C-alpha positions as CSV (number, residue, x, y, z in Angstrom):
1,M,0.0,0.0,0.0
2,R,1.3,3.5,-0.9
3,F,0.9,6.5,1.4
4,Y,1.0,10.1,0.2
5,S,0.8,13.4,2.0
6,K,-2.4,15.3,1.2
7,E,-0.4,17.6,-1.0
8,K,1.4,14.9,-2.9
9,R,-1.5,12.5,-3.6
10,P,-1.9,11.9,-7.3
11,F,-5.4,12.8,-8.6
12,Y,-5.5,9.7,-10.7
13,E,-3.1,6.8,-11.2
14,I,-2.6,3.9,-13.7
15,E,-0.4,1.0,-12.5
16,T,1.6,-1.3,-14.9
17,D,4.1,-4.0,-14.1
18,R,7.0,-1.4,-13.7
19,L,5.4,2.0,-13.9
20,F,2.9,4.5,-12.4
21,L,1.1,6.9,-14.8
22,R,-0.2,9.8,-12.8
23,I,-2.3,12.9,-13.1
24,L,-0.5,15.2,-10.7
25,P,-1.6,18.1,-8.6
26,S,0.3,21.4,-8.8
27,S,2.3,20.5,-5.7
28,Y,4.5,18.4,-8.1
29,A,5.8,21.4,-10.0
30,E,9.3,21.0,-8.5
31,E,9.5,17.3,-9.6
32,V,8.2,18.1,-13.1
33,A,10.5,21.1,-13.6
34,D,13.5,19.0,-12.4
35,Y,12.7,16.3,-15.0
36,L,12.3,18.8,-17.8
37,L,15.5,20.6,-16.9
38,R,17.7,17.6,-16.7
39,N,16.3,16.4,-20.1
40,R,16.3,19.8,-21.8
41,D,19.1,19.2,-24.2
42,Y,18.1,15.6,-24.9
43,H,14.5,16.6,-25.7
44,K,15.3,19.8,-27.6
45,P,15.7,18.3,-31.2
46,F,12.2,16.7,-30.9
47,Q,10.1,19.5,-29.4
48,Q,8.8,23.0,-30.1
49,I,11.0,25.9,-28.9
50,H,10.8,26.6,-25.2
51,D,12.3,29.7,-23.5
52,D,13.8,29.6,-20.0
53,S,10.5,30.5,-18.3
54,Y,8.9,27.2,-19.5
55,F,11.2,25.3,-17.0
56,S,10.3,27.5,-14.0
57,L,8.3,26.3,-11.1
58,E,5.6,28.8,-11.6
59,V,5.0,28.0,-15.3
60,Q,5.0,24.2,-14.5
61,R,2.6,24.8,-11.6
62,Q,0.2,26.5,-14.1
63,Y,0.6,23.6,-16.6
64,L,-0.2,21.1,-13.9
65,K,-3.3,23.0,-12.9
66,Y,-4.4,23.1,-16.5
67,D,-3.7,19.3,-16.8
68,L,-5.9,18.6,-13.8
69,R,-8.7,20.9,-15.0
70,S,-8.6,19.3,-18.5
71,F,-8.6,15.8,-17.0
72,R,-11.7,16.6,-14.9
73,L,-13.4,17.9,-18.1
74,A,-12.3,14.8,-20.1
75,E,-10.7,17.2,-22.7
76,Q,-7.0,16.2,-22.3
77,F,-5.1,13.6,-20.4
78,G,-1.5,14.4,-19.3
79,F,0.1,11.5,-17.5
80,W,3.4,11.8,-15.8
81,I,5.5,8.6,-15.6
82,F,7.2,7.2,-12.5
83,L,9.2,4.0,-12.1
84,K,7.8,1.7,-9.4
85,D,11.3,1.3,-7.8
86,S,11.6,5.2,-7.7
87,P,8.1,6.4,-7.2
88,V,8.9,10.0,-6.4
89,R,11.0,10.9,-9.4
90,V,9.3,11.9,-12.7
91,V,10.8,10.0,-15.6
92,G,8.5,10.7,-18.5
93,R,5.3,12.1,-19.9
94,L,2.4,10.5,-21.9
95,S,-0.3,12.8,-23.1
96,F,-3.6,12.4,-25.0
97,V,-4.7,15.8,-26.4
98,S,-7.2,17.4,-28.8
99,V,-9.9,14.9,-27.9
100,I,-12.6,15.0,-30.5
101,R,-16.0,13.5,-29.6
102,G,-19.1,13.1,-31.8
103,A,-18.5,11.2,-35.1
104,M,-14.7,11.2,-34.6
105,Q,-14.1,9.9,-31.1
106,S,-10.3,10.4,-31.5
107,C,-7.3,12.1,-30.1
108,F,-3.6,12.8,-30.6
109,M,-0.9,11.2,-28.4
110,G,2.6,12.5,-27.5
111,Y,5.3,11.3,-25.2
112,H,8.9,11.8,-24.0
113,L,11.1,9.9,-21.6
114,D,14.1,10.5,-19.3
115,K,17.4,10.1,-21.2
116,D,18.8,7.8,-18.6
117,I,16.1,5.1,-19.0
118,V,15.6,4.8,-22.7
119,G,16.0,1.4,-24.3
120,F,14.3,-0.6,-21.6
121,G,10.7,-0.7,-23.0
122,Y,9.3,1.7,-20.5
123,M,7.7,3.9,-23.1
124,S,6.0,1.1,-24.9
125,E,4.7,-0.2,-21.6
126,A,3.3,3.3,-20.7
127,I,1.7,3.7,-24.2
128,R,-0.1,0.4,-24.0
129,A,-1.5,1.2,-20.6
130,G,-2.5,4.7,-21.6
131,C,-4.2,3.7,-24.8
132,K,-6.1,0.9,-22.9
133,Y,-7.4,3.6,-20.6
134,M,-8.4,5.9,-23.5
135,F,-10.3,3.1,-25.2
136,T,-11.9,1.4,-22.2
137,E,-12.5,4.4,-19.9
138,Q,-12.8,7.3,-22.4
139,H,-14.4,5.2,-25.1
140,L,-12.3,6.5,-28.0
141,H,-12.1,4.9,-31.4
142,R,-8.8,6.1,-32.7
143,I,-5.5,7.5,-31.3
144,Q,-3.0,9.2,-33.6
145,A,0.7,9.7,-33.1
146,D,3.1,11.7,-35.3
147,V,6.8,11.0,-35.3
148,M,9.7,12.6,-37.3
149,P,11.3,10.0,-39.6
150,R,14.8,10.7,-38.2
151,N,13.6,9.9,-34.7
152,E,14.3,6.2,-35.3
153,R,13.9,5.1,-31.7
154,S,10.5,6.7,-31.4
155,N,9.3,5.2,-34.7
156,R,10.3,1.7,-33.3
157,T,8.5,2.4,-30.1
158,I,5.2,3.4,-31.7
159,L,5.3,0.3,-33.9
160,R,6.0,-2.0,-31.0
161,S,3.0,-0.4,-29.2
162,G,0.7,-1.7,-31.9
163,F,0.2,1.4,-34.0
164,M,-0.1,1.2,-37.8
165,S,1.6,3.5,-40.3
166,Q,-0.8,6.0,-42.0
167,G,1.8,7.6,-44.3
168,L,4.0,10.7,-44.3
169,N,2.9,14.3,-43.8
170,K,5.2,16.9,-45.3
171,D,6.1,20.0,-43.2
172,Y,3.7,18.8,-40.6
173,M,4.9,20.5,-37.4
174,A,7.3,23.1,-36.2
175,I,10.0,21.4,-34.2
176,N,13.0,23.2,-32.7
177,G,12.4,26.1,-34.9
178,R,11.8,24.5,-38.3
179,W,9.1,22.7,-40.2
180,E,9.5,18.9,-40.0
181,D,8.0,16.0,-41.9
182,H,6.2,13.5,-39.7
183,N,5.3,9.8,-40.0
184,T,1.6,9.4,-38.9
185,Y,0.5,6.4,-37.0
186,A,-2.9,5.3,-35.7
187,L,-4.2,2.8,-33.2
188,I,-7.8,1.7,-33.7
189,N,-10.1,0.4,-30.9
190,P,-11.4,-2.9,-32.2
191,D,-14.0,-3.1,-29.4
192,F,-15.6,0.4,-30.0
193,H,-19.4,0.4,-29.8
194,D,-21.6,3.5,-29.8
195,N,-25.1,3.2,-31.3
196,T,-25.5,7.0,-31.2
197,I,-23.0,7.3,-34.1
198,L,-23.0,3.8,-35.6
199,D,-25.8,1.8,-37.2
200,E,-25.2,-1.5,-35.3
């Protein structure tokens, strides 16, 4: 059994064999900022431009508040990743954003991991658990992920996680100050049922 102080209790938690995926309160701003700072150079080639203020406690506190509000409204799901054998240190992020309901029932997925633990299958484990939650608890039909072709490790990760290639999008997203092509992948929920949008 895990015990948390009132200030450090996760709002929501998914448990896997080796990981915790958590929706965090704003009291975790220091842990999140520490993770982002120690991985700043490692993540830089694969992310949009962030100025120094992005890594501050105050900005991350506001982002965590936004995450929590979005989770409560079922609009966005930003999970922070922890190893079970080090459950107080943030080691990654898995997010499901731009949730579209109605006839689409879809979202976009993004992720990043601590540079010191890549290559051990942690991200694939987190993705599988997160997608299962989005399909079974949020009842989505499709999850899309977009990866730069030169990010070979991430392309392998997304394929290992069960996603299928949907082709290449040219100049799809601005990453680190320039337009980058992206491979698009999708995961479809084979058990999706909704008689309000499907004639079943």
